Backbone of each chain as ProteinMPNN parsed JSONL, in Angstrom:
{"seq_chain_A": "XXXXXXXXXXXXXXXXXXXXXXXXXXXXXXXXXXXXXXXXXXXXXXXXXXXXXXXXXXXXXXXXXXXXXXXXXXXXXXXXXXXXXXXXXXXXXXXXXXXXXXXXXXXXXXXX", "coords_chain_A": {"N_chain_A": [[90.884, 101.886, 90.01], [93.132, 101.276, 92.563], [92.997, 101.071, 96.025], [94.58, 100.745, 98.956], [95.518, 99.775, 102.27], [98.78, 99.439, 103.555], [99.099, 97.655, 105.643], [97.191, 95.787, 105.238], [98.178, 93.995, 103.519], [100.079, 91.031, 103.2], [103.344, 90.636, 104.487], [106.318, 89.528, 102.825], [109.191, 87.579, 103.475], [112.403, 88.706, 102.609], [114.842, 87.033, 100.856], [118.191, 85.762, 100.244], [121.628, 86.37, 99.236], [123.432, 88.418, 101.449], [121.315, 89.743, 102.65], [119.534, 90.75, 105.524], [117.027, 90.371, 107.844], [114.755, 91.579, 106.492], [111.625, 92.519, 105.142], [109.141, 92.518, 102.505], [106.47, 94.188, 100.876], [104.455, 94.11, 98.071], [102.958, 96.753, 96.994], [101.875, 98.077, 94.771], [101.836, 96.829, 91.546], [102.797, 95.259, 88.388], [100.783, 93.406, 88.169], [98.57, 94.775, 89.01], [98.006, 96.295, 86.901], [99.685, 98.408, 86.607], [101.499, 100.396, 84.474], [104.234, 101.07, 84.178], [105.99, 101.128, 86.511], [106.681, 99.817, 89.827], [105.48, 99.832, 93.268], [106.901, 99.181, 96.324], [106.829, 98.232, 99.783], [109.191, 98.24, 102.273], [110.397, 96.687, 105.245], [112.835, 96.87, 107.665], [114.523, 95.174, 110.11], [115.949, 96.199, 113.339], [119.434, 96.338, 113.125], [119.386, 94.992, 110.761], [119.704, 94.776, 107.111], [119.527, 95.645, 103.611], [120.776, 94.006, 100.579], [124.154, 94.802, 99.592], [124.415, 95.932, 96.579], [124.128, 96.099, 92.944], [122.28, 97.097, 90.023], [120.54, 97.241, 86.853], [118.279, 98.798, 86.926], [116.821, 101.796, 88.187], [116.242, 103.117, 91.56], [113.69, 104.709, 93.418], [113.288, 106.059, 96.469], [111.573, 106.536, 99.582], [111.793, 107.439, 102.902], [109.923, 106.292, 105.612], [109.653, 105.617, 108.393], [111.757, 105.18, 111.311], [115.376, 104.953, 111.643], [118.477, 105.101, 109.867], [120.945, 104.204, 107.459], [122.291, 104.888, 104.219], [124.355, 103.303, 101.871], [126.764, 104.953, 100.069], [128.987, 105.245, 97.595], [130.984, 104.069, 99.183], [130.767, 105.252, 101.678], [128.653, 105.825, 104.575], [125.522, 107.368, 104.61], [123.361, 109.19, 106.609], [119.881, 108.456, 107.082], [116.384, 109.153, 107.493], [112.948, 109.57, 108.597], [111.215, 111.181, 106.009], [113.308, 111.508, 104.28], [114.332, 111.429, 100.922], [115.588, 109.256, 98.433], [117.42, 108.889, 95.52], [118.522, 106.365, 93.579], [120.596, 105.963, 91.009], [120.52, 104.095, 87.855], [122.643, 101.274, 87.923], [124.22, 102.09, 90.072], [125.9, 101.253, 93.04], [124.407, 100.207, 96.108], [122.985, 100.128, 99.452], [120.804, 99.611, 102.144], [120.759, 100.289, 105.532], [119.541, 99.446, 108.771], [120.134, 101.369, 111.454], [119.08, 101.967, 113.832], [116.889, 101.557, 116.746], [114.333, 100.879, 116.28], [111.965, 99.601, 113.845], [113.002, 100.091, 110.515], [111.385, 101.681, 107.974], [110.448, 101.915, 104.638], [109.361, 103.106, 101.395], [109.837, 101.907, 98.09], [110.264, 102.515, 94.783], [110.371, 101.018, 91.596], [111.197, 100.5, 88.184], [109.379, 98.258, 86.026], [110.925, 95.167, 85.315]], "CA_chain_A": [[91.756, 102.481, 91.018], [93.399, 100.419, 93.716], [93.234, 101.823, 97.258], [94.846, 99.696, 99.942], [96.46, 100.099, 103.339], [99.862, 98.454, 103.463], [98.966, 96.615, 106.672], [96.251, 94.765, 104.749], [98.927, 93.072, 102.65], [100.99, 90.174, 103.954], [104.754, 90.829, 104.095], [107.134, 88.357, 102.493], [110.599, 87.697, 103.858], [113.351, 88.813, 101.499], [115.944, 86.095, 101.057], [119.285, 85.929, 99.29], [122.93, 86.75, 99.79], [123.636, 89.786, 101.921], [120.083, 90.343, 103.185], [119.261, 90.343, 106.907], [115.9, 90.978, 108.542], [114.029, 92.476, 105.592], [110.397, 92.038, 104.505], [108.65, 93.322, 101.384], [105.08, 94.106, 100.417], [104.286, 94.72, 96.746], [101.71, 97.511, 97.12], [101.384, 98.317, 93.4], [102.732, 96.08, 90.649], [102.256, 94.999, 87.05], [99.539, 92.643, 88.346], [97.486, 95.751, 89.208], [97.889, 97.064, 85.674], [100.625, 99.543, 86.589], [102.171, 100.226, 83.186], [105.665, 101.382, 84.109], [106.829, 100.899, 87.695], [106.035, 99.195, 90.988], [105.717, 100.407, 94.597], [107.056, 98.163, 97.366], [107.128, 98.741, 101.127], [110.184, 97.41, 102.949], [110.651, 96.868, 106.676], [114.15, 96.332, 108.016], [114.667, 95.061, 111.575], [117.185, 96.773, 113.885], [120.596, 95.521, 112.787], [119.231, 94.386, 109.436], [120.084, 95.566, 105.94], [119.334, 95.099, 102.265], [122.09, 93.65, 100.049], [125.007, 95.792, 98.907], [124.387, 95.39, 95.211], [123.85, 97.033, 91.848], [121.434, 96.53, 88.958], [120.334, 98.201, 85.759], [117.108, 99.647, 87.163], [116.942, 102.787, 89.249], [115.321, 103.089, 92.687], [113.274, 105.952, 94.057], [112.99, 105.61, 97.831], [111.167, 107.552, 100.56], [111.848, 106.839, 104.235], [108.7, 106.544, 106.367], [109.865, 105.503, 109.842], [113.021, 104.591, 111.72], [116.606, 105.656, 111.257], [119.446, 104.19, 109.292], [121.947, 104.789, 106.575], [122.419, 104.327, 102.873], [125.732, 103.197, 101.403], [126.975, 105.724, 98.834], [130.401, 105.379, 97.217], [131.88, 103.634, 100.24], [130.475, 105.843, 102.986], [127.254, 105.727, 104.986], [124.834, 108.648, 104.763], [122.193, 109.001, 107.485], [118.534, 108.636, 106.537], [115.318, 109.087, 108.48], [111.646, 109.917, 108.021], [111.202, 112.362, 105.161], [114.433, 111.501, 103.337], [114.142, 110.813, 99.603], [116.847, 108.755, 97.874], [117.405, 108.434, 94.129], [119.654, 105.505, 93.231], [120.604, 105.854, 89.545], [120.823, 102.766, 87.316], [124.036, 100.85, 87.971], [124.972, 102.568, 91.243], [125.882, 100.33, 94.173], [123.647, 100.77, 97.224], [122.583, 99.246, 100.541], [120.089, 100.341, 103.196], [121.01, 99.711, 106.857], [118.841, 99.959, 109.945], [121.101, 101.646, 112.523], [118.344, 102.413, 115.005], [116.327, 100.525, 117.624], [112.978, 100.576, 115.795], [111.937, 99.14, 112.449], [113.2, 101.067, 109.433], [110.326, 101.426, 107.005], [110.504, 102.821, 103.484], [108.815, 102.61, 100.137], [110.834, 101.885, 97.024], [109.669, 102.354, 93.465], [111.323, 100.47, 90.629], [110.525, 100.185, 86.915], [109.228, 96.827, 85.746], [112.086, 94.624, 84.588]], "C_chain_A": [[91.908, 101.515, 92.196], [93.71, 101.312, 94.92], [93.412, 100.791, 98.365], [95.777, 100.226, 101.029], [97.538, 99.023, 103.361], [99.722, 97.345, 104.496], [98.009, 95.504, 106.241], [96.912, 93.821, 103.751], [99.938, 92.315, 103.507], [102.433, 90.464, 103.527], [105.408, 89.486, 103.765], [108.568, 88.62, 102.935], [111.455, 87.795, 102.599], [114.53, 87.89, 101.807], [117.036, 86.358, 100.021], [120.555, 86.369, 99.985], [122.921, 88.201, 100.253], [122.409, 90.484, 102.447], [119.865, 89.827, 104.595], [118.062, 91.099, 107.441], [115.085, 91.943, 107.722], [112.761, 91.788, 105.073], [109.973, 93.023, 103.42], [107.16, 93.095, 101.205], [105.016, 94.8, 99.055], [102.942, 95.445, 96.747], [101.059, 97.75, 95.757], [102.373, 97.641, 92.461], [102.094, 95.926, 89.276], [100.941, 94.218, 87.134], [98.328, 93.552, 88.559], [97.227, 96.564, 87.937], [98.801, 98.275, 85.623], [101.514, 99.416, 85.354], [103.688, 100.363, 83.218], [106.493, 100.944, 85.309], [105.981, 100.389, 88.855], [106.362, 99.983, 92.247], [105.776, 99.25, 95.61], [107.299, 98.845, 98.708], [108.055, 97.749, 101.808], [110.194, 97.732, 104.445], [111.952, 96.143, 107.006], [114.277, 96.338, 109.543], [115.926, 95.802, 112.051], [118.359, 95.824, 113.625], [120.534, 94.895, 111.405], [119.662, 95.316, 108.313], [119.698, 94.84, 104.657], [120.712, 94.722, 101.715], [122.849, 94.859, 99.496], [125.159, 95.295, 97.478], [124.137, 96.506, 94.193], [123.021, 96.311, 90.793], [121.108, 97.637, 87.96], [119.158, 99.145, 85.974], [117.368, 100.619, 88.313], [115.985, 102.468, 90.4], [114.945, 104.52, 93.035], [112.66, 105.561, 95.394], [112.532, 106.793, 98.676], [111.079, 106.871, 101.917], [110.608, 107.268, 105.029], [108.946, 106.598, 107.87], [111.233, 104.893, 110.106], [114.209, 105.421, 111.273], [117.608, 104.64, 110.741], [120.424, 104.935, 108.421], [121.845, 104.137, 105.206], [123.892, 104.384, 102.475], [125.834, 103.969, 100.09], [128.464, 105.885, 98.618], [131.337, 105.082, 98.388], [131.67, 104.27, 101.581], [128.985, 105.721, 103.288], [126.68, 107.118, 105.206], [123.56, 108.396, 105.567], [120.88, 109.263, 106.754], [117.527, 108.507, 107.678], [114.009, 109.5, 107.821], [111.686, 111.222, 107.238], [112.362, 112.436, 104.188], [114.017, 110.802, 102.046], [115.512, 110.426, 99.059], [116.612, 108.329, 96.426], [118.684, 107.651, 93.873], [119.646, 105.341, 91.711], [120.886, 104.418, 89.094], [122.321, 102.479, 87.441], [124.832, 101.319, 89.162], [124.779, 101.627, 92.436], [125.202, 100.999, 95.377], [123.281, 99.686, 98.223], [121.902, 100.105, 101.594], [120.251, 99.587, 104.513], [120.019, 100.294, 107.869], [119.864, 100.122, 111.055], [120.397, 102.068, 113.805], [117.826, 101.241, 115.824], [114.892, 100.169, 117.24], [113.076, 100.095, 114.353], [112.173, 100.317, 111.504], [112.21, 100.726, 108.327], [110.465, 102.407, 105.843], [109.775, 102.218, 102.301], [109.872, 102.808, 99.064], [110.135, 101.59, 95.712], [110.751, 101.915, 92.475], [110.576, 100.202, 89.323], [110.405, 98.676, 86.743], [110.447, 96.348, 84.958], [111.608, 93.785, 83.413]], "O_chain_A": [[90.925, 101.012, 92.74], [94.57, 102.19, 94.85], [92.483, 100.045, 98.673], [96.69, 101.008, 100.765], [97.244, 97.838, 103.205], [100.169, 96.222, 104.266], [98.016, 94.413, 106.812], [96.251, 92.94, 103.201], [100.563, 92.874, 104.408], [102.716, 90.532, 102.332], [105.085, 88.455, 104.354], [109.089, 89.726, 102.792], [111.25, 87.05, 101.641], [115.131, 87.961, 102.878], [116.826, 87.083, 99.048], [120.553, 86.697, 101.171], [122.462, 89.094, 99.54], [122.437, 91.694, 102.672], [119.99, 88.629, 104.853], [118.072, 92.329, 107.488], [114.75, 93.026, 108.201], [112.8, 90.641, 104.627], [110.378, 94.186, 103.41], [106.654, 91.983, 101.358], [105.466, 95.936, 98.906], [101.902, 94.824, 96.527], [99.842, 97.636, 95.613], [103.583, 97.846, 92.558], [100.986, 96.407, 89.036], [100.083, 94.356, 86.262], [97.192, 93.143, 88.316], [96.339, 97.415, 87.905], [98.707, 99.085, 84.7], [102.217, 98.416, 85.208], [104.364, 99.811, 82.349], [107.599, 100.433, 85.133], [104.755, 100.508, 88.865], [107.362, 100.699, 92.311], [104.842, 98.459, 95.734], [107.906, 99.915, 98.763], [107.743, 96.562, 101.909], [110.023, 98.88, 104.853], [112.139, 94.972, 106.674], [114.152, 97.383, 110.181], [116.857, 96.011, 111.273], [118.257, 94.627, 113.891], [121.52, 94.33, 110.93], [119.948, 96.493, 108.537], [119.561, 93.617, 104.617], [121.724, 95.079, 102.318], [122.248, 95.811, 98.998], [125.922, 94.369, 97.199], [123.964, 97.675, 94.539], [123.053, 95.085, 90.684], [121.372, 98.814, 88.205], [119.042, 100.166, 85.296], [118.051, 100.289, 89.282], [115.055, 101.674, 90.256], [115.772, 105.428, 92.958], [111.663, 104.841, 95.457], [113.028, 107.908, 98.519], [110.39, 105.864, 102.077], [110.289, 108.454, 105.107], [108.496, 107.526, 108.542], [111.798, 104.194, 109.265], [114.062, 106.451, 110.616], [117.588, 103.472, 111.128], [120.694, 106.121, 108.612], [121.382, 103.006, 105.058], [124.579, 105.378, 102.711], [125.11, 103.698, 99.133], [129.132, 106.588, 99.377], [132.353, 105.753, 98.567], [132.322, 103.881, 102.55], [128.166, 105.538, 102.387], [127.274, 107.944, 105.899], [122.779, 107.5, 105.246], [120.78, 110.165, 105.922], [117.781, 107.845, 108.685], [113.97, 109.75, 106.617], [112.138, 112.247, 107.748], [112.403, 113.336, 103.349], [113.427, 109.722, 102.073], [116.479, 111.173, 99.205], [115.729, 107.522, 96.138], [119.785, 108.196, 93.94], [118.779, 104.651, 91.175], [121.428, 103.619, 89.858], [123.157, 103.32, 87.112], [126.013, 100.989, 89.273], [123.658, 101.259, 92.788], [125.391, 102.188, 95.633], [123.266, 98.498, 97.903], [122.367, 101.202, 101.902], [119.927, 98.403, 104.606], [119.7, 101.483, 107.826], [120.407, 99.134, 111.549], [121.05, 102.482, 114.763], [118.246, 100.098, 115.642], [114.305, 99.254, 117.818], [114.133, 100.172, 113.726], [111.61, 101.397, 111.681], [112.206, 99.609, 107.809], [110.587, 103.612, 106.064], [109.592, 101.005, 102.205], [110.682, 103.734, 99.116], [109.496, 100.551, 95.55], [111.888, 102.384, 92.522], [109.44, 99.728, 89.35], [111.226, 97.914, 87.253], [110.933, 97.033, 84.057], [112.425, 93.238, 82.673]]}, "seq_chain_B": "XXXXXXXXXXXXXXXXXXXXXXXXXXXXXXXXXXXXXXXXXXXXXXXXXXXXXXXXXXXXXXXXXXXXXXXXXXXXXXXXXXXXXXXXXXXXXXXXXXXXXXXXXXXXXXXX", "coords_chain_B": {"N_chain_B": [[124.07, 109.425, 93.352], [121.238, 110.777, 94.809], [120.41, 112.23, 97.856], [118.121, 113.512, 99.936], [116.36, 115.572, 102.256], [112.897, 116.165, 102.407], [112.113, 118.573, 103.551], [114.171, 120.268, 103.023], [113.766, 121.263, 100.563], [112.201, 123.796, 98.703], [108.731, 124.465, 98.805], [106.372, 124.729, 96.111], [103.546, 126.653, 95.206], [100.636, 125.111, 93.973], [98.875, 125.902, 91.13], [95.902, 126.675, 89.214], [92.833, 125.581, 87.591], [90.396, 124.381, 89.81], [92.027, 123.694, 91.938], [92.891, 123.905, 95.345], [94.691, 125.208, 97.958], [97.169, 123.727, 97.819], [100.49, 122.519, 97.808], [103.603, 121.702, 96.141], [106.528, 119.693, 96.013], [109.227, 118.84, 94.029], [110.828, 116.08, 94.446], [112.418, 114.107, 93.228], [113.379, 114.107, 89.921], [113.405, 114.383, 86.275], [115.497, 116.121, 85.964], [117.316, 115.273, 87.809], [118.349, 113.116, 86.631], [116.727, 110.956, 86.671], [115.456, 108.248, 84.99], [112.864, 107.372, 84.227], [110.563, 108.061, 85.849], [109.05, 110.444, 88.147], [109.267, 111.741, 91.537], [107.113, 113.374, 93.662], [106.256, 115.523, 96.397], [103.312, 116.279, 97.983], [101.43, 118.729, 99.745], [98.417, 119.315, 101.297], [96.218, 121.694, 102.408], [93.929, 121.832, 105.268], [90.617, 121.419, 104.167], [91.371, 121.842, 101.58], [92.083, 120.714, 98.176], [93.153, 118.659, 95.399], [92.885, 118.994, 91.769], [89.86, 117.742, 90.255], [90.379, 115.575, 87.886], [91.64, 114.128, 84.805], [94.175, 112.235, 83.067], [96.691, 111.041, 80.763], [98.754, 109.733, 82.006], [99.666, 107.483, 84.637], [99.218, 107.509, 88.27], [101.084, 106.836, 91.207], [100.56, 106.685, 94.514], [101.332, 107.459, 97.932], [100.161, 107.813, 101.158], [101.276, 109.958, 103.664], [100.813, 111.604, 105.972], [98.014, 112.947, 107.838], [94.451, 113.099, 107.083], [91.973, 112.157, 104.68], [90.296, 111.98, 101.545], [89.851, 110.123, 98.527], [88.599, 110.649, 95.308], [86.695, 108.336, 93.625], [85.214, 107.045, 90.921], [82.915, 108.605, 91.355], [82.382, 108.425, 94.063], [83.6, 109.062, 97.451], [86.514, 107.789, 98.889], [87.95, 106.92, 101.924], [91.192, 107.947, 103.043], [94.398, 107.622, 104.614], [97.39, 107.817, 106.689], [99.685, 105.48, 105.425], [98.118, 104.45, 103.443], [98.06, 103.243, 100.13], [97.652, 104.312, 96.78], [96.708, 103.496, 93.564], [96.301, 105.089, 90.618], [95.042, 104.421, 87.621], [96.059, 105.031, 84.157], [94.149, 107.559, 82.608], [92.018, 107.501, 84.388], [89.614, 109.268, 86.275], [90.288, 111.442, 89.04], [90.723, 112.798, 92.375], [92.136, 114.352, 95.195], [91.206, 114.956, 98.466], [91.545, 116.959, 101.381], [90.141, 116.127, 104.304], [90.477, 116.472, 106.937], [91.794, 118.019, 109.977], [94.413, 118.615, 110.019], [97.423, 119.045, 108.039], [97.307, 117.336, 104.958], [99.467, 115.023, 103.711], [101.278, 113.658, 101.083], [103.145, 111.432, 98.901], [103.659, 111.326, 95.4], [104.114, 109.518, 92.578], [104.964, 109.767, 89.151], [105.126, 108.975, 85.692], [107.578, 110.388, 83.438], [106.435, 112.956, 81.266]], "CA_chain_B": [[122.928, 109.169, 94.236], [120.704, 111.979, 95.461], [119.822, 111.964, 99.17], [117.652, 114.833, 100.351], [115.148, 115.604, 103.075], [111.931, 116.991, 101.673], [112.016, 119.924, 104.125], [115.249, 121.082, 102.475], [113.348, 121.765, 99.26], [111.156, 124.818, 98.805], [107.476, 124.08, 98.153], [105.746, 125.66, 95.175], [102.086, 126.599, 95.21], [100.034, 124.559, 92.754], [97.805, 126.794, 90.671], [95.104, 126.133, 88.119], [91.417, 125.361, 87.863], [89.994, 123.275, 90.66], [93.019, 123.392, 92.965], [92.796, 124.793, 96.505], [95.542, 124.955, 99.124], [98.072, 122.604, 97.536], [101.869, 122.803, 97.401], [104.33, 120.573, 95.562], [107.995, 119.682, 95.949], [109.727, 117.806, 93.122], [111.953, 115.476, 95.173], [113.245, 113.416, 92.23], [112.805, 114.435, 88.611], [114.3, 114.16, 85.133], [116.688, 116.959, 86.177], [118.259, 114.489, 88.631], [118.768, 111.964, 85.839], [115.765, 109.853, 86.802], [115.167, 107.905, 83.593], [111.497, 106.975, 83.882], [109.439, 108.66, 86.578], [109.381, 111.473, 89.137], [108.645, 111.675, 92.864], [106.727, 114.688, 94.158], [105.583, 115.522, 97.698], [102.215, 117.239, 98.023], [100.79, 119.07, 101.012], [97.085, 119.875, 101.06], [95.684, 122.319, 103.627], [92.558, 121.429, 105.618], [89.63, 122.004, 103.254], [91.923, 121.933, 100.223], [91.994, 119.532, 97.299], [93.741, 118.678, 94.057], [91.783, 119.09, 90.805], [89.18, 116.526, 89.778], [90.807, 115.593, 86.498], [92.147, 112.882, 84.241], [95.29, 112.421, 82.13], [97.139, 109.766, 80.179], [99.778, 109.096, 82.851], [99.2, 106.939, 85.91], [99.791, 107.991, 89.527], [101.245, 105.917, 92.327], [100.501, 107.62, 95.648], [101.404, 106.885, 99.278], [99.777, 108.853, 102.116], [102.235, 110.058, 104.764], [100.223, 112.216, 107.167], [96.717, 113.575, 107.646], [93.343, 112.243, 106.643], [91.257, 112.735, 103.563], [89.537, 111.072, 100.693], [90.128, 110.157, 97.099], [87.397, 110.488, 94.473], [86.773, 107.161, 92.748], [83.949, 106.708, 90.254], [81.782, 109.355, 91.898], [82.286, 108.37, 95.526], [84.837, 109.369, 98.16], [87.066, 106.677, 99.673], [88.837, 107.472, 102.961], [92.622, 107.654, 102.986], [95.167, 108.103, 105.756], [98.783, 107.357, 106.652], [99.856, 104.067, 105.097], [97.301, 104.057, 102.291], [98.63, 103.351, 98.783], [96.616, 104.506, 95.765], [97.123, 103.413, 92.16], [95.356, 105.711, 89.69], [95.434, 103.999, 86.273], [95.978, 106.061, 83.115], [92.82, 107.897, 82.104], [90.944, 107.436, 85.402], [89.378, 110.546, 86.958], [90.686, 111.35, 90.446], [90.871, 114.03, 93.136], [92.502, 114.092, 96.588], [90.638, 115.961, 99.37], [91.866, 116.954, 102.803], [88.904, 116.196, 105.096], [90.858, 116.512, 108.347], [92.136, 119.322, 110.55], [95.861, 118.785, 109.845], [97.849, 118.987, 106.639], [97.356, 116.029, 104.289], [100.765, 114.973, 103.048], [101.485, 112.396, 100.358], [104.042, 111.474, 97.752], [102.984, 110.91, 94.167], [105.043, 109.236, 91.494], [104.34, 109.879, 87.831], [106.137, 108.871, 84.627], [107.863, 111.632, 82.733], [105.545, 113.136, 80.112]], "C_chain_B": [[122.509, 110.475, 94.904], [120.026, 111.578, 96.759], [119.413, 113.31, 99.727], [116.44, 114.695, 101.256], [114.166, 116.569, 102.419], [111.859, 118.413, 102.218], [113.113, 120.849, 103.596], [114.948, 121.57, 101.06], [112.18, 122.724, 99.466], [109.873, 124.319, 98.136], [107.001, 125.163, 97.185], [104.229, 125.502, 95.263], [101.598, 126.019, 93.89], [98.869, 125.464, 92.374], [97.036, 126.119, 89.549], [93.67, 125.904, 88.548], [91.225, 124.172, 88.802], [90.985, 122.867, 91.721], [92.869, 124.394, 94.098], [93.771, 124.334, 97.576], [96.505, 123.801, 98.955], [99.46, 123.119, 97.18], [102.526, 121.518, 96.906], [105.828, 120.789, 95.733], [108.396, 118.544, 94.999], [110.983, 117.209, 93.748], [112.939, 114.799, 94.222], [112.587, 113.648, 90.875], [113.799, 114.107, 87.508], [115.579, 114.984, 85.284], [117.747, 116.251, 87.028], [118.81, 113.289, 87.861], [117.841, 110.766, 85.991], [115.249, 109.484, 85.417], [113.696, 107.72, 83.255], [110.387, 107.778, 84.561], [109.95, 109.598, 87.668], [108.677, 111.191, 90.453], [108.361, 113.097, 93.328], [106.088, 114.539, 95.539], [104.559, 116.649, 97.701], [101.775, 117.476, 99.462], [99.49, 119.799, 100.691], [96.557, 120.412, 102.389], [94.315, 121.741, 103.977], [91.546, 122.159, 104.733], [90.107, 122.087, 101.813], [91.768, 120.641, 99.446], [92.747, 119.751, 96.002], [92.588, 118.769, 93.044], [91.139, 117.722, 90.542], [89.451, 116.461, 88.278], [91.274, 114.207, 86.054], [93.267, 113.205, 83.261], [95.82, 111.051, 81.734], [98.153, 109.029, 81.048], [99.164, 108.602, 84.155], [99.806, 107.698, 87.078], [99.994, 106.807, 90.452], [101.483, 106.792, 93.554], [100.647, 106.847, 96.959], [101.144, 108.014, 100.273], [100.72, 108.799, 103.314], [101.587, 110.538, 106.06], [98.861, 112.812, 106.81], [95.661, 112.577, 107.227], [92.582, 112.947, 105.536], [90.511, 111.679, 102.797], [90.039, 111.194, 99.269], [88.822, 109.885, 96.364], [87.613, 109.298, 93.543], [85.382, 106.851, 92.222], [82.746, 107.357, 90.942], [81.608, 109.257, 93.386], [83.636, 108.666, 96.161], [85.253, 108.177, 99.016], [88.071, 107.271, 100.657], [90.279, 107.028, 102.76], [93.303, 108.238, 104.226], [96.583, 107.546, 105.677], [98.885, 105.849, 106.411], [99.009, 103.585, 103.941], [98.085, 104.26, 100.997], [97.48, 103.448, 97.789], [97.257, 104.39, 94.386], [96.004, 103.993, 91.308], [95.784, 105.311, 88.281], [95.351, 105.154, 85.268], [94.524, 106.299, 82.707], [91.71, 107.867, 83.132], [90.839, 108.754, 86.17], [89.666, 110.411, 88.457], [90.817, 112.748, 91.056], [91.198, 113.641, 94.564], [92.02, 115.268, 97.449], [91.272, 115.841, 100.75], [90.561, 117.133, 103.569], [89.201, 116.285, 106.583], [91.181, 117.921, 108.805], [93.642, 119.6, 110.471], [96.191, 118.714, 108.355], [97.826, 117.535, 106.138], [98.627, 116.006, 103.438], [100.9, 113.637, 102.336], [102.546, 112.56, 99.29], [103.314, 110.851, 96.569], [104.041, 110.744, 93.081], [104.292, 109.238, 90.163], [105.424, 109.717, 86.771], [106.371, 110.208, 83.964], [106.932, 111.738, 81.514], [106.365, 113.509, 78.902]], "O_chain_B": [[123.331, 111.181, 95.487], [119.171, 110.693, 96.772], [120.265, 114.165, 99.969], [115.598, 113.819, 101.057], [114.545, 117.639, 101.942], [111.584, 119.354, 101.473], [113.002, 122.07, 103.705], [115.786, 122.217, 100.433], [111.297, 122.49, 100.291], [109.922, 123.804, 97.019], [107.204, 126.355, 97.416], [103.701, 124.396, 95.377], [102.085, 126.387, 92.821], [97.993, 125.752, 93.19], [97.477, 125.108, 89.002], [93.336, 126.021, 89.727], [91.812, 123.107, 88.613], [90.826, 121.82, 92.348], [92.733, 125.593, 93.855], [93.689, 123.201, 98.049], [96.646, 122.977, 99.859], [99.606, 124.03, 96.365], [102.079, 120.41, 97.203], [106.331, 121.906, 95.614], [107.943, 117.411, 95.162], [112.074, 117.759, 93.602], [114.153, 114.909, 94.395], [111.391, 113.414, 90.704], [114.896, 113.615, 87.772], [116.632, 114.588, 84.784], [118.929, 116.592, 86.971], [119.638, 112.539, 88.378], [118.14, 109.681, 85.494], [114.662, 110.326, 84.737], [113.311, 107.897, 82.099], [109.392, 108.131, 83.928], [111.117, 109.554, 88.056], [107.651, 110.513, 90.502], [109.266, 113.929, 93.38], [105.445, 113.527, 95.815], [104.885, 117.811, 97.458], [101.748, 116.559, 100.283], [99.466, 120.761, 99.924], [96.461, 119.676, 103.372], [93.616, 121.222, 103.106], [91.619, 123.377, 104.573], [89.314, 122.374, 100.916], [91.374, 119.611, 99.992], [92.949, 120.884, 95.565], [91.427, 118.634, 93.43], [91.802, 116.687, 90.602], [88.842, 117.189, 87.494], [91.292, 113.254, 86.833], [93.315, 114.297, 82.694], [95.435, 110.032, 82.307], [98.389, 107.836, 80.853], [98.256, 109.227, 84.704], [100.779, 108.435, 86.915], [99.18, 105.885, 90.483], [102.463, 107.534, 93.631], [100.153, 105.727, 97.088], [101.817, 109.044, 100.243], [100.938, 107.74, 103.903], [101.79, 109.945, 107.119], [98.587, 113.135, 105.655], [95.926, 111.389, 107.043], [92.551, 114.176, 105.466], [90.144, 110.63, 103.327], [90.577, 112.223, 98.862], [88.045, 109.009, 96.745], [88.576, 109.253, 92.778], [84.491, 106.449, 92.97], [81.694, 106.736, 91.09], [80.755, 109.948, 93.942], [84.679, 108.546, 95.519], [84.45, 107.627, 99.77], [88.946, 108.042, 100.262], [90.551, 105.895, 102.364], [92.837, 109.22, 104.803], [96.935, 106.877, 104.705], [98.253, 105.052, 107.104], [99.153, 102.447, 103.496], [98.696, 105.308, 100.787], [96.466, 102.763, 97.927], [98.221, 105.09, 94.075], [94.895, 103.458, 91.277], [96.794, 105.813, 87.788], [94.651, 106.138, 85.506], [93.768, 105.352, 82.488], [90.564, 108.173, 82.802], [91.838, 109.287, 86.652], [89.332, 109.398, 89.07], [90.995, 113.739, 90.348], [90.609, 112.702, 95.099], [92.374, 116.42, 97.198], [91.509, 114.732, 101.23], [89.939, 118.192, 103.484], [88.291, 116.186, 107.406], [90.883, 118.896, 108.115], [94.093, 120.692, 110.817], [95.346, 118.369, 107.528], [98.28, 116.625, 106.833], [98.83, 116.854, 102.569], [100.657, 112.59, 102.936], [102.82, 113.668, 98.827], [102.471, 109.968, 96.727], [104.752, 111.682, 92.719], [103.154, 108.779, 90.065], [106.522, 110.254, 86.921], [105.484, 111.06, 83.925], [106.675, 110.751, 80.825], [105.813, 113.707, 77.819]]}, "name": "protein", "num_of_chains": 2, "seq": "XXXXXXXXXXXXXXXXXXXXXXXXXXXXXXXXXXXXXXXXXXXXXXXXXXXXXXXXXXXXXXXXXXXXXXXXXXXXXXXXXXXXXXXXXXXXXXXXXXXXXXXXXXXXXXXXXXXXXXXXXXXXXXXXXXXXXXXXXXXXXXXXXXXXXXXXXXXXXXXXXXXXXXXXXXXXXXXXXXXXXXXXXXXXXXXXXXXXXXXXXXXXXXXXXXXXXXXXXXXXXXXX"}
């Protein structure tokens, strides 16, 4: 059993097209023996966002802190602490920080 | 895409041997079209706990609020907001609320 506080893991900057001010921590991954899916913690700076993109794997997201929006079919839907988001496989999505504090969420994804 | 606040879902009492003061909300499940795994939100009352049990599916847990402990190999390990717990398949586990406020966590599990 792995028991870890997210602050005890070093964040890595997320790079690539369409990403601004985003870090990731891989809290649980295949390296831990997780057989099916991984848990990552993302932090998005005020004004930052993840890429507007799509992929074959689904996301299951839970917002921890901060306020922002998720892109859904061309419109932005508000998100905040306690919001759960299911992004089905192949659906375009993007997470924006629209607030003044860090937007923090965990995102689970099946191993690719 | 499903976007929902956990408070907008009704909690169900968890019943069964070895469970005390626990509710569950299924935030994302196979009914939503989630292909691989589900997200549930648990609330454990002060003094309450989940069953000490084992099963073939893994758990990936993230603590949101409250303080408590997880049973690991016969000892209790403290948990609190920001703690991630990976319970491998077949490993015995139990989550205790050892604080004075509700212990709240999300728990992902593959579909059985």
